[in-house]
ZAZA-62309 format. One record per residue (C-alpha): residue number from 0; x, y, z. Coordinates in steps of 0.2 Angstrom, whole numbers, plus 5000, padded with zeros to 4 digits. Example, Ala and Ser with C-alpha at 12.3 -4.5 7.8 and 13.67 -1.06 7.14 Angstrom:
2
{pt 0, {5062, 4978, 5039}}
{pt 1, {5068, 4995, 5036}}
This chain:
599
{pt 0, {5037, 5094, 5813}}
{pt 1, {5039, 5080, 5803}}
{pt 2, {5030, 5070, 5790}}
{pt 3, {5032, 5050, 5793}}
{pt 4, {5046, 5048, 5780}}
{pt 5, {5040, 5030, 5776}}
{pt 6, {5038, 5026, 5795}}
{pt 7, {5024, 5012, 5796}}
{pt 8, {5017, 5008, 5813}}
{pt 9, {5019, 4991, 5820}}
{pt 10, {5005, 4990, 5832}}
{pt 11, {4994, 5000, 5843}}
{pt 12, {5000, 5008, 5858}}
{pt 13, {4989, 5000, 5870}}
{pt 14, {4993, 4983, 5862}}
{pt 15, {5011, 4981, 5870}}
{pt 16, {5012, 4965, 5881}}
{pt 17, {5026, 4954, 5889}}
{pt 18, {5025, 4943, 5873}}
{pt 19, {5033, 4959, 5864}}
{pt 20, {5047, 4959, 5874}}
{pt 21, {5064, 4960, 5862}}
{pt 22, {5053, 4966, 5846}}
{pt 23, {5060, 4983, 5837}}
{pt 24, {5042, 4993, 5835}}
{pt 25, {5037, 5009, 5829}}
{pt 26, {5023, 5017, 5839}}
{pt 27, {5012, 5032, 5836}}
{pt 28, {5002, 5042, 5847}}
{pt 29, {4999, 5057, 5859}}
{pt 30, {5010, 5063, 5874}}
{pt 31, {5001, 5061, 5890}}
{pt 32, {5012, 5063, 5905}}
{pt 33, {5030, 5068, 5903}}
{pt 34, {5043, 5066, 5917}}
{pt 35, {5059, 5071, 5917}}
{pt 36, {5072, 5063, 5927}}
{pt 37, {5089, 5070, 5925}}
{pt 38, {5097, 5059, 5913}}
{pt 39, {5081, 5049, 5907}}
{pt 40, {5065, 5056, 5900}}
{pt 41, {5048, 5045, 5903}}
{pt 42, {5034, 5050, 5891}}
{pt 43, {5016, 5040, 5893}}
{pt 44, {5012, 5038, 5875}}
{pt 45, {4993, 5036, 5870}}
{pt 46, {4981, 5031, 5856}}
{pt 47, {4965, 5023, 5857}}
{pt 48, {4972, 5006, 5860}}
{pt 49, {4978, 5013, 5878}}
{pt 50, {4994, 5021, 5886}}
{pt 51, {5013, 5013, 5886}}
{pt 52, {5027, 5021, 5894}}
{pt 53, {5042, 5025, 5880}}
{pt 54, {5059, 5030, 5889}}
{pt 55, {5072, 5043, 5881}}
{pt 56, {5089, 5037, 5886}}
{pt 57, {5106, 5046, 5880}}
{pt 58, {5116, 5030, 5880}}
{pt 59, {5103, 5022, 5867}}
{pt 60, {5097, 5038, 5856}}
{pt 61, {5106, 5051, 5860}}
{pt 62, {5096, 5063, 5847}}
{pt 63, {5079, 5057, 5851}}
{pt 64, {5084, 5060, 5870}}
{pt 65, {5089, 5079, 5866}}
{pt 66, {5073, 5082, 5857}}
{pt 67, {5061, 5076, 5870}}
{pt 68, {5066, 5090, 5881}}
{pt 69, {5056, 5101, 5871}}
{pt 70, {5041, 5088, 5871}}
{pt 71, {5024, 5094, 5879}}
{pt 72, {5007, 5086, 5882}}
{pt 73, {4997, 5082, 5867}}
{pt 74, {5012, 5082, 5853}}
{pt 75, {5009, 5069, 5841}}
{pt 76, {5024, 5058, 5840}}
{pt 77, {5031, 5041, 5830}}
{pt 78, {5046, 5032, 5842}}
{pt 79, {5056, 5019, 5837}}
{pt 80, {5064, 5007, 5850}}
{pt 81, {5064, 4991, 5857}}
{pt 82, {5052, 4984, 5869}}
{pt 83, {5059, 4979, 5886}}
{pt 84, {5052, 4972, 5903}}
{pt 85, {5051, 4986, 5917}}
{pt 86, {5061, 4984, 5932}}
{pt 87, {5052, 4974, 5944}}
{pt 88, {5047, 4989, 5956}}
{pt 89, {5041, 4999, 5942}}
{pt 90, {5028, 4990, 5933}}
{pt 91, {5010, 4997, 5933}}
{pt 92, {4996, 4984, 5938}}
{pt 93, {4984, 4996, 5932}}
{pt 94, {4989, 4997, 5913}}
{pt 95, {4989, 4983, 5902}}
{pt 96, {5005, 4987, 5894}}
{pt 97, {5012, 4989, 5914}}
{pt 98, {5026, 4974, 5911}}
{pt 99, {5036, 4983, 5897}}
{pt 100, {5041, 4999, 5892}}
{pt 101, {5050, 5005, 5875}}
{pt 102, {5068, 5010, 5876}}
{pt 103, {5067, 5023, 5860}}
{pt 104, {5081, 5024, 5849}}
{pt 105, {5072, 5038, 5836}}
{pt 106, {5060, 5051, 5836}}
{pt 107, {5050, 5060, 5825}}
{pt 108, {5039, 5074, 5833}}
{pt 109, {5023, 5072, 5819}}
{pt 110, {5014, 5088, 5826}}
{pt 111, {5014, 5100, 5841}}
{pt 112, {5001, 5107, 5853}}
{pt 113, {4995, 5124, 5857}}
{pt 114, {4993, 5125, 5876}}
{pt 115, {4977, 5116, 5881}}
{pt 116, {4961, 5125, 5887}}
{pt 117, {4959, 5110, 5898}}
{pt 118, {4968, 5096, 5903}}
{pt 119, {4964, 5080, 5896}}
{pt 120, {4960, 5068, 5911}}
{pt 121, {4947, 5056, 5917}}
{pt 122, {4943, 5065, 5934}}
{pt 123, {4939, 5082, 5928}}
{pt 124, {4927, 5096, 5933}}
{pt 125, {4928, 5105, 5918}}
{pt 126, {4912, 5113, 5912}}
{pt 127, {4902, 5104, 5899}}
{pt 128, {4901, 5119, 5889}}
{pt 129, {4919, 5120, 5886}}
{pt 130, {4921, 5102, 5884}}
{pt 131, {4908, 5102, 5869}}
{pt 132, {4917, 5117, 5862}}
{pt 133, {4932, 5106, 5861}}
{pt 134, {4925, 5090, 5859}}
{pt 135, {4940, 5084, 5849}}
{pt 136, {4950, 5086, 5864}}
{pt 137, {4938, 5080, 5875}}
{pt 138, {4936, 5064, 5866}}
{pt 139, {4955, 5060, 5868}}
{pt 140, {4948, 5054, 5885}}
{pt 141, {4950, 5034, 5887}}
{pt 142, {4935, 5032, 5895}}
{pt 143, {4927, 5042, 5880}}
{pt 144, {4936, 5032, 5868}}
{pt 145, {4931, 5015, 5874}}
{pt 146, {4911, 5020, 5874}}
{pt 147, {4914, 5024, 5856}}
{pt 148, {4924, 5008, 5852}}
{pt 149, {4908, 4999, 5860}}
{pt 150, {4896, 5009, 5852}}
{pt 151, {4904, 5002, 5834}}
{pt 152, {4905, 4984, 5843}}
{pt 153, {4887, 4984, 5847}}
{pt 154, {4884, 4992, 5828}}
{pt 155, {4891, 4979, 5819}}
{pt 156, {4885, 4965, 5831}}
{pt 157, {4868, 4969, 5826}}
{pt 158, {4871, 4970, 5808}}
{pt 159, {4880, 4952, 5809}}
{pt 160, {4865, 4946, 5817}}
{pt 161, {4852, 4953, 5806}}
{pt 162, {4862, 4948, 5791}}
{pt 163, {4862, 4931, 5798}}
{pt 164, {4843, 4929, 5801}}
{pt 165, {4838, 4933, 5784}}
{pt 166, {4836, 4953, 5785}}
{pt 167, {4844, 4964, 5771}}
{pt 168, {4852, 4982, 5776}}
{pt 169, {4842, 4994, 5766}}
{pt 170, {4843, 5014, 5765}}
{pt 171, {4828, 5023, 5767}}
{pt 172, {4828, 5042, 5760}}
{pt 173, {4833, 5056, 5773}}
{pt 174, {4823, 5069, 5761}}
{pt 175, {4805, 5064, 5763}}
{pt 176, {4788, 5071, 5764}}
{pt 177, {4782, 5080, 5780}}
{pt 178, {4769, 5069, 5789}}
{pt 179, {4769, 5079, 5805}}
{pt 180, {4763, 5066, 5819}}
{pt 181, {4771, 5070, 5837}}
{pt 182, {4786, 5079, 5837}}
{pt 183, {4790, 5094, 5825}}
{pt 184, {4799, 5089, 5808}}
{pt 185, {4816, 5097, 5803}}
{pt 186, {4811, 5106, 5786}}
{pt 187, {4823, 5107, 5771}}
{pt 188, {4817, 5120, 5758}}
{pt 189, {4817, 5114, 5739}}
{pt 190, {4828, 5126, 5727}}
{pt 191, {4821, 5116, 5712}}
{pt 192, {4803, 5118, 5718}}
{pt 193, {4802, 5135, 5727}}
{pt 194, {4790, 5135, 5740}}
{pt 195, {4789, 5117, 5742}}
{pt 196, {4799, 5108, 5757}}
{pt 197, {4807, 5092, 5763}}
{pt 198, {4807, 5083, 5780}}
{pt 199, {4821, 5076, 5788}}
{pt 200, {4814, 5058, 5794}}
{pt 201, {4808, 5055, 5813}}
{pt 202, {4809, 5037, 5809}}
{pt 203, {4808, 5026, 5792}}
{pt 204, {4791, 5020, 5800}}
{pt 205, {4781, 5022, 5782}}
{pt 206, {4796, 5017, 5771}}
{pt 207, {4801, 5001, 5780}}
{pt 208, {4781, 4997, 5779}}
{pt 209, {4782, 4999, 5759}}
{pt 210, {4797, 4988, 5759}}
{pt 211, {4785, 4975, 5768}}
{pt 212, {4774, 4979, 5753}}
{pt 213, {4787, 4978, 5741}}
{pt 214, {4790, 4960, 5746}}
{pt 215, {4807, 4962, 5754}}
{pt 216, {4801, 4952, 5769}}
{pt 217, {4815, 4954, 5781}}
{pt 218, {4824, 4974, 5783}}
{pt 219, {4834, 4983, 5795}}
{pt 220, {4845, 4998, 5796}}
{pt 221, {4857, 5009, 5809}}
{pt 222, {4850, 5026, 5803}}
{pt 223, {4850, 5042, 5808}}
{pt 224, {4833, 5051, 5814}}
{pt 225, {4828, 5068, 5818}}
{pt 226, {4814, 5077, 5828}}
{pt 227, {4813, 5096, 5832}}
{pt 228, {4809, 5094, 5851}}
{pt 229, {4814, 5101, 5867}}
{pt 230, {4829, 5090, 5875}}
{pt 231, {4833, 5082, 5890}}
{pt 232, {4846, 5070, 5895}}
{pt 233, {4840, 5056, 5884}}
{pt 234, {4835, 5067, 5869}}
{pt 235, {4843, 5075, 5853}}
{pt 236, {4837, 5082, 5839}}
{pt 237, {4847, 5069, 5828}}
{pt 238, {4850, 5053, 5834}}
{pt 239, {4853, 5035, 5828}}
{pt 240, {4840, 5019, 5827}}
{pt 241, {4842, 5001, 5826}}
{pt 242, {4827, 4998, 5815}}
{pt 243, {4818, 4983, 5809}}
{pt 244, {4804, 4976, 5800}}
{pt 245, {4797, 4959, 5796}}
{pt 246, {4783, 4951, 5787}}
{pt 247, {4771, 4936, 5789}}
{pt 248, {4773, 4938, 5810}}
{pt 249, {4765, 4941, 5826}}
{pt 250, {4770, 4951, 5841}}
{pt 251, {4778, 4936, 5848}}
{pt 252, {4788, 4933, 5833}}
{pt 253, {4797, 4950, 5833}}
{pt 254, {4799, 4950, 5851}}
{pt 255, {4809, 4932, 5851}}
{pt 256, {4821, 4939, 5836}}
{pt 257, {4824, 4954, 5845}}
{pt 258, {4826, 4945, 5862}}
{pt 259, {4840, 4935, 5853}}
{pt 260, {4847, 4953, 5845}}
{pt 261, {4849, 4960, 5864}}
{pt 262, {4857, 4943, 5867}}
{pt 263, {4872, 4945, 5853}}
{pt 264, {4874, 4964, 5856}}
{pt 265, {4877, 4961, 5875}}
{pt 266, {4889, 4946, 5873}}
{pt 267, {4898, 4953, 5859}}
{pt 268, {4898, 4971, 5868}}
{pt 269, {4900, 4968, 5889}}
{pt 270, {4903, 4948, 5888}}
{pt 271, {4886, 4946, 5898}}
{pt 272, {4875, 4931, 5894}}
{pt 273, {4858, 4936, 5895}}
{pt 274, {4844, 4925, 5899}}
{pt 275, {4829, 4925, 5888}}
{pt 276, {4814, 4925, 5885}}
{pt 277, {4811, 4942, 5895}}
{pt 278, {4798, 4943, 5906}}
{pt 279, {4782, 4952, 5899}}
{pt 280, {4770, 4964, 5908}}
{pt 281, {4754, 4972, 5901}}
{pt 282, {4752, 4991, 5900}}
{pt 283, {4738, 4989, 5913}}
{pt 284, {4748, 4979, 5926}}
{pt 285, {4763, 4989, 5924}}
{pt 286, {4753, 5004, 5927}}
{pt 287, {4745, 4997, 5941}}
{pt 288, {4761, 4990, 5950}}
{pt 289, {4774, 5002, 5945}}
{pt 290, {4764, 5017, 5941}}
{pt 291, {4773, 5021, 5924}}
{pt 292, {4775, 5011, 5907}}
{pt 293, {4794, 5011, 5908}}
{pt 294, {4796, 5001, 5925}}
{pt 295, {4813, 4999, 5934}}
{pt 296, {4809, 4981, 5941}}
{pt 297, {4829, 4980, 5949}}
{pt 298, {4818, 4982, 5964}}
{pt 299, {4801, 4980, 5972}}
{pt 300, {4793, 4995, 5981}}
{pt 301, {4775, 4991, 5971}}
{pt 302, {4762, 5004, 5971}}
{pt 303, {4744, 4995, 5979}}
{pt 304, {4727, 5001, 5975}}
{pt 305, {4717, 5004, 5991}}
{pt 306, {4703, 5012, 5981}}
{pt 307, {4691, 5000, 5987}}
{pt 308, {4697, 4999, 6005}}
{pt 309, {4695, 5018, 6008}}
{pt 310, {4680, 5020, 5999}}
{pt 311, {4667, 5028, 6010}}
{pt 312, {4680, 5030, 6024}}
{pt 313, {4674, 5048, 6029}}
{pt 314, {4691, 5057, 6023}}
{pt 315, {4685, 5068, 6011}}
{pt 316, {4701, 5066, 5999}}
{pt 317, {4700, 5049, 5997}}
{pt 318, {4681, 5049, 5997}}
{pt 319, {4681, 5062, 5983}}
{pt 320, {4694, 5052, 5971}}
{pt 321, {4687, 5035, 5975}}
{pt 322, {4667, 5043, 5970}}
{pt 323, {4674, 5052, 5954}}
{pt 324, {4681, 5036, 5945}}
{pt 325, {4699, 5040, 5952}}
{pt 326, {4711, 5030, 5962}}
{pt 327, {4721, 5030, 5981}}
{pt 328, {4734, 5022, 5979}}
{pt 329, {4750, 5020, 5993}}
{pt 330, {4768, 5014, 5993}}
{pt 331, {4776, 5008, 6009}}
{pt 332, {4794, 5015, 6010}}
{pt 333, {4798, 5001, 6022}}
{pt 334, {4810, 5006, 6038}}
{pt 335, {4807, 5025, 6034}}
{pt 336, {4797, 5030, 6048}}
{pt 337, {4814, 5040, 6052}}
{pt 338, {4811, 5051, 6039}}
{pt 339, {4811, 5070, 6046}}
{pt 340, {4797, 5083, 6040}}
{pt 341, {4809, 5090, 6031}}
{pt 342, {4810, 5073, 6020}}
{pt 343, {4793, 5072, 6019}}
{pt 344, {4790, 5090, 6013}}
{pt 345, {4804, 5086, 5999}}
{pt 346, {4793, 5070, 5995}}
{pt 347, {4778, 5082, 5993}}
{pt 348, {4786, 5094, 5983}}
{pt 349, {4791, 5079, 5971}}
{pt 350, {4773, 5075, 5970}}
{pt 351, {4768, 5091, 5967}}
{pt 352, {4780, 5092, 5951}}
{pt 353, {4770, 5078, 5944}}
{pt 354, {4752, 5083, 5947}}
{pt 355, {4747, 5081, 5964}}
{pt 356, {4739, 5093, 5976}}
{pt 357, {4749, 5085, 5989}}
{pt 358, {4756, 5067, 5998}}
{pt 359, {4747, 5061, 6013}}
{pt 360, {4758, 5050, 6026}}
{pt 361, {4757, 5038, 6039}}
{pt 362, {4772, 5034, 6051}}
{pt 363, {4769, 5016, 6058}}
{pt 364, {4775, 5016, 6075}}
{pt 365, {4773, 5006, 6092}}
{pt 366, {4759, 5018, 6099}}
{pt 367, {4749, 5017, 6081}}
{pt 368, {4749, 5028, 6067}}
{pt 369, {4756, 5046, 6067}}
{pt 370, {4749, 5056, 6053}}
{pt 371, {4739, 5071, 6050}}
{pt 372, {4725, 5059, 6041}}
{pt 373, {4725, 5047, 6055}}
{pt 374, {4711, 5054, 6065}}
{pt 375, {4700, 5052, 6050}}
{pt 376, {4700, 5034, 6046}}
{pt 377, {4693, 5021, 6058}}
{pt 378, {4704, 5007, 6064}}
{pt 379, {4695, 4994, 6054}}
{pt 380, {4701, 5006, 6040}}
{pt 381, {4718, 5006, 6047}}
{pt 382, {4720, 4988, 6048}}
{pt 383, {4714, 4983, 6031}}
{pt 384, {4726, 4998, 6024}}
{pt 385, {4740, 4991, 6035}}
{pt 386, {4736, 4972, 6030}}
{pt 387, {4737, 4979, 6010}}
{pt 388, {4753, 4986, 6011}}
{pt 389, {4761, 4973, 6023}}
{pt 390, {4765, 4988, 6034}}
{pt 391, {4776, 4985, 6051}}
{pt 392, {4781, 4997, 6064}}
{pt 393, {4795, 5009, 6057}}
{pt 394, {4787, 5009, 6040}}
{pt 395, {4781, 5026, 6031}}
{pt 396, {4766, 5024, 6021}}
{pt 397, {4763, 5037, 6006}}
{pt 398, {4747, 5039, 5998}}
{pt 399, {4741, 5049, 5983}}
{pt 400, {4723, 5051, 5977}}
{pt 401, {4717, 5058, 5963}}
{pt 402, {4713, 5053, 5943}}
{pt 403, {4724, 5039, 5938}}
{pt 404, {4734, 5050, 5927}}
{pt 405, {4741, 5060, 5941}}
{pt 406, {4741, 5046, 5955}}
{pt 407, {4751, 5035, 5943}}
{pt 408, {4768, 5045, 5938}}
{pt 409, {4765, 5054, 5956}}
{pt 410, {4769, 5037, 5966}}
{pt 411, {4779, 5030, 5952}}
{pt 412, {4791, 5043, 5953}}
{pt 413, {4792, 5044, 5971}}
{pt 414, {4795, 5026, 5972}}
{pt 415, {4809, 5028, 5959}}
{pt 416, {4816, 5043, 5972}}
{pt 417, {4814, 5032, 5987}}
{pt 418, {4824, 5019, 5978}}
{pt 419, {4839, 5029, 5975}}
{pt 420, {4837, 5037, 5991}}
{pt 421, {4837, 5019, 6001}}
{pt 422, {4851, 5011, 5989}}
{pt 423, {4837, 4998, 5983}}
{pt 424, {4846, 4997, 5965}}
{pt 425, {4857, 4982, 5965}}
{pt 426, {4873, 4987, 5955}}
{pt 427, {4876, 4978, 5940}}
{pt 428, {4860, 4971, 5937}}
{pt 429, {4851, 4971, 5921}}
{pt 430, {4832, 4969, 5921}}
{pt 431, {4824, 4968, 5904}}
{pt 432, {4805, 4967, 5902}}
{pt 433, {4791, 4969, 5888}}
{pt 434, {4776, 4981, 5890}}
{pt 435, {4763, 4975, 5879}}
{pt 436, {4744, 4979, 5875}}
{pt 437, {4746, 4997, 5877}}
{pt 438, {4730, 5007, 5872}}
{pt 439, {4729, 5011, 5853}}
{pt 440, {4722, 5030, 5858}}
{pt 441, {4724, 5042, 5873}}
{pt 442, {4711, 5058, 5872}}
{pt 443, {4720, 5075, 5869}}
{pt 444, {4710, 5086, 5881}}
{pt 445, {4717, 5100, 5871}}
{pt 446, {4715, 5095, 5854}}
{pt 447, {4697, 5088, 5860}}
{pt 448, {4701, 5072, 5849}}
{pt 449, {4709, 5056, 5851}}
{pt 450, {4727, 5053, 5849}}
{pt 451, {4740, 5040, 5845}}
{pt 452, {4748, 5034, 5861}}
{pt 453, {4762, 5026, 5848}}
{pt 454, {4758, 5031, 5830}}
{pt 455, {4745, 5030, 5819}}
{pt 456, {4750, 5013, 5810}}
{pt 457, {4749, 5003, 5824}}
{pt 458, {4736, 4988, 5823}}
{pt 459, {4723, 4987, 5836}}
{pt 460, {4722, 4969, 5844}}
{pt 461, {4712, 4957, 5835}}
{pt 462, {4702, 4955, 5851}}
{pt 463, {4697, 4974, 5854}}
{pt 464, {4695, 4977, 5834}}
{pt 465, {4676, 4979, 5835}}
{pt 466, {4678, 4991, 5849}}
{pt 467, {4685, 5005, 5835}}
{pt 468, {4666, 5010, 5833}}
{pt 469, {4660, 5007, 5851}}
{pt 470, {4673, 5011, 5863}}
{pt 471, {4690, 5018, 5854}}
{pt 472, {4698, 5022, 5872}}
{pt 473, {4697, 5003, 5878}}
{pt 474, {4705, 4996, 5860}}
{pt 475, {4720, 4988, 5866}}
{pt 476, {4736, 4991, 5852}}
{pt 477, {4746, 4976, 5847}}
{pt 478, {4762, 4985, 5851}}
{pt 479, {4777, 4981, 5863}}
{pt 480, {4790, 4990, 5871}}
{pt 481, {4807, 4985, 5876}}
{pt 482, {4812, 4991, 5894}}
{pt 483, {4830, 4990, 5903}}
{pt 484, {4832, 4997, 5919}}
{pt 485, {4817, 5007, 5919}}
{pt 486, {4823, 5016, 5902}}
{pt 487, {4814, 5012, 5886}}
{pt 488, {4826, 5006, 5873}}
{pt 489, {4814, 5000, 5860}}
{pt 490, {4798, 4999, 5854}}
{pt 491, {4788, 4993, 5840}}
{pt 492, {4770, 4984, 5834}}
{pt 493, {4761, 4975, 5822}}
{pt 494, {4756, 4987, 5808}}
{pt 495, {4738, 4990, 5800}}
{pt 496, {4740, 4981, 5783}}
{pt 497, {4723, 4985, 5777}}
{pt 498, {4720, 5001, 5767}}
{pt 499, {4702, 5003, 5774}}
{pt 500, {4707, 4998, 5793}}
{pt 501, {4720, 5012, 5791}}
{pt 502, {4709, 5024, 5784}}
{pt 503, {4697, 5022, 5798}}
{pt 504, {4709, 5026, 5811}}
{pt 505, {4715, 5040, 5803}}
{pt 506, {4697, 5045, 5804}}
{pt 507, {4695, 5041, 5823}}
{pt 508, {4711, 5053, 5825}}
{pt 509, {4703, 5067, 5818}}
{pt 510, {4711, 5065, 5801}}
{pt 511, {4698, 5069, 5788}}
{pt 512, {4699, 5059, 5772}}
{pt 513, {4706, 5072, 5761}}
{pt 514, {4719, 5077, 5773}}
{pt 515, {4725, 5057, 5775}}
{pt 516, {4727, 5057, 5756}}
{pt 517, {4737, 5074, 5756}}
{pt 518, {4748, 5068, 5770}}
{pt 519, {4747, 5048, 5768}}
{pt 520, {4740, 5044, 5752}}
{pt 521, {4755, 5035, 5745}}
{pt 522, {4753, 5023, 5761}}
{pt 523, {4736, 5020, 5759}}
{pt 524, {4739, 5016, 5740}}
{pt 525, {4751, 5005, 5743}}
{pt 526, {4741, 4995, 5755}}
{pt 527, {4729, 4992, 5742}}
{pt 528, {4740, 4981, 5732}}
{pt 529, {4742, 4965, 5742}}
{pt 530, {4752, 4969, 5759}}
{pt 531, {4756, 4955, 5771}}
{pt 532, {4755, 4956, 5789}}
{pt 533, {4771, 4964, 5797}}
{pt 534, {4776, 4971, 5811}}
{pt 535, {4795, 4978, 5817}}
{pt 536, {4805, 4989, 5832}}
{pt 537, {4818, 5001, 5832}}
{pt 538, {4829, 5003, 5847}}
{pt 539, {4836, 5019, 5852}}
{pt 540, {4857, 5014, 5849}}
{pt 541, {4861, 5030, 5859}}
{pt 542, {4851, 5026, 5875}}
{pt 543, {4857, 5008, 5874}}
{pt 544, {4874, 5013, 5873}}
{pt 545, {4872, 5024, 5887}}
{pt 546, {4865, 5013, 5898}}
{pt 547, {4879, 4999, 5893}}
{pt 548, {4892, 5011, 5897}}
{pt 549, {4884, 5019, 5913}}
{pt 550, {4883, 5036, 5905}}
{pt 551, {4870, 5049, 5913}}
{pt 552, {4867, 5057, 5897}}
{pt 553, {4866, 5051, 5878}}
{pt 554, {4879, 5065, 5875}}
{pt 555, {4891, 5056, 5881}}
{pt 556, {4890, 5042, 5868}}
{pt 557, {4887, 5055, 5853}}
{pt 558, {4902, 5061, 5845}}
{pt 559, {4897, 5078, 5841}}
{pt 560, {4882, 5080, 5853}}
{pt 561, {4870, 5097, 5852}}
{pt 562, {4865, 5105, 5867}}
{pt 563, {4851, 5107, 5876}}
{pt 564, {4847, 5121, 5864}}
{pt 565, {4850, 5111, 5850}}
{pt 566, {4866, 5119, 5845}}
{pt 567, {4883, 5112, 5842}}
{pt 568, {4895, 5122, 5851}}
{pt 569, {4911, 5114, 5841}}
{pt 570, {4903, 5120, 5823}}
{pt 571, {4892, 5134, 5829}}
{pt 572, {4877, 5127, 5820}}
{pt 573, {4864, 5134, 5818}}
{pt 574, {4870, 5149, 5809}}
{pt 575, {4864, 5163, 5798}}
{pt 576, {4866, 5160, 5780}}
{pt 577, {4871, 5171, 5766}}
{pt 578, {4859, 5181, 5758}}
{pt 579, {4863, 5175, 5741}}
{pt 580, {4858, 5157, 5747}}
{pt 581, {4841, 5161, 5754}}
{pt 582, {4839, 5169, 5737}}
{pt 583, {4841, 5153, 5730}}
{pt 584, {4829, 5145, 5740}}
{pt 585, {4817, 5159, 5738}}
{pt 586, {4817, 5161, 5757}}
{pt 587, {4817, 5178, 5767}}
{pt 588, {4820, 5178, 5785}}
{pt 589, {4807, 5189, 5791}}
{pt 590, {4814, 5195, 5808}}
{pt 591, {4831, 5192, 5813}}
{pt 592, {4829, 5184, 5832}}
{pt 593, {4834, 5197, 5846}}
{pt 594, {4847, 5193, 5858}}
{pt 595, {4854, 5178, 5846}}
{pt 596, {4868, 5173, 5857}}
{pt 597, {4875, 5157, 5856}}
{pt 598, {4874, 5146, 5872}}
């Protein structure tokens, strides 16, 4: 192994082009494929910009050629040589460097590599656990490096956009006060204040609002946030937000500014021109039409409310739902009357996982309705249902009858399942939609109290403020989520800027005055000193990049992600700590967890 010895890289390997023919260059990178053709040795040299072929010929570099016999995969090399055009029959049109090659005259082996635990190649069936353990090797793959280059581009694009529009990038604390609301906090013990704890922020929410009180007017930050929650493909214990807040605005102002942000990052990152304004859809309309508040609007297949049509039909399941204030809704799977009983059973099992007791179905055939429920419905009801669903011969009608909280997610998820199965989702389509006017509260049956649908700092709409005292569950919030292809990529709201109104909302959430003062006293105090109307939004950078790169999981766009058990296989965190460290923090582990094995 050698040091650089004064050698300087001329350009990235992947930047070589036909315009460099005749140049003397110095390249540095990793060895990919190595091919020994007797007298000539060919190596694919790789860096983050791409791959290029370098050639060792004994006639042009005798010592380099001799040394090349000992080179293996993932050695780190520095080569000097002349750029030449490849022979016509050997050009590689799949590579941006494929017209040229470098005839090596000098070689330095900067670092050798031990035998690899897996091959570094794009098409791999290597287990994710192994790839995460050796993440530094996995990250050498070109596809992953491109994702992180795009992530950098998008983050810089966002910074530039906000800066050009009068926003200031201001950092907010990472060690802060625990104000649990929603997910669990990660806690950090204080050595200097024994028995007390900091919390890692779930978001910069309170501090960015206080920045508005301070008069900074427009703030943004690309920031880490932390939530101690169960993990899924789109969740991690630590994640990154593009966070922004604005004073003297209404919700439309915030949405317009952030539509501009999306235009900018998609243009800079992917070269895609987005059309704005994005469609707006109320929460109520979204639930009625799609069954979810994050609808994928790239395809139709909408839900249809049949409650009034089937009310009093005589079919006990439908009548019970309609009479108890529930819903009867259906979706028309066009052309799916050919589904087998096994296919329908699979859909039924899916419905059950979302809380349904079952799934009613009808096949529309030349001979009429083929269905276990057909005998319970009159011809008149059948015709009305058929008309409402625009049903034709060959269609499969799927029904759900229950409380709205069951019916909507059941059919909403069946809708997505059918769209994927029937290939209804157009490739390469970006479908944005703003969801607005969420309920301010929902009722938590387990806790027997109201809870915030978003967070407790969200303002009610002006039109519904009076309902806070009489019908809080009917109050709409001045909130907005941005959904892209069925994934919520950002959410925000106009905030409460009155200390009295904030205290009232805390009270409706069951947070008594003393508790509110203990948990949020510094915010309530700040709101008493001249707070401008303000609102903001936070975008999940990880989710956004996952969509932009077509990744199935946000783990693919986070450099060192955690597993679904919140562990890092590379560093083996979390881990036990020294007894002396615990004593410094006045802590003691009560009981070592049994079978504390690493996933």
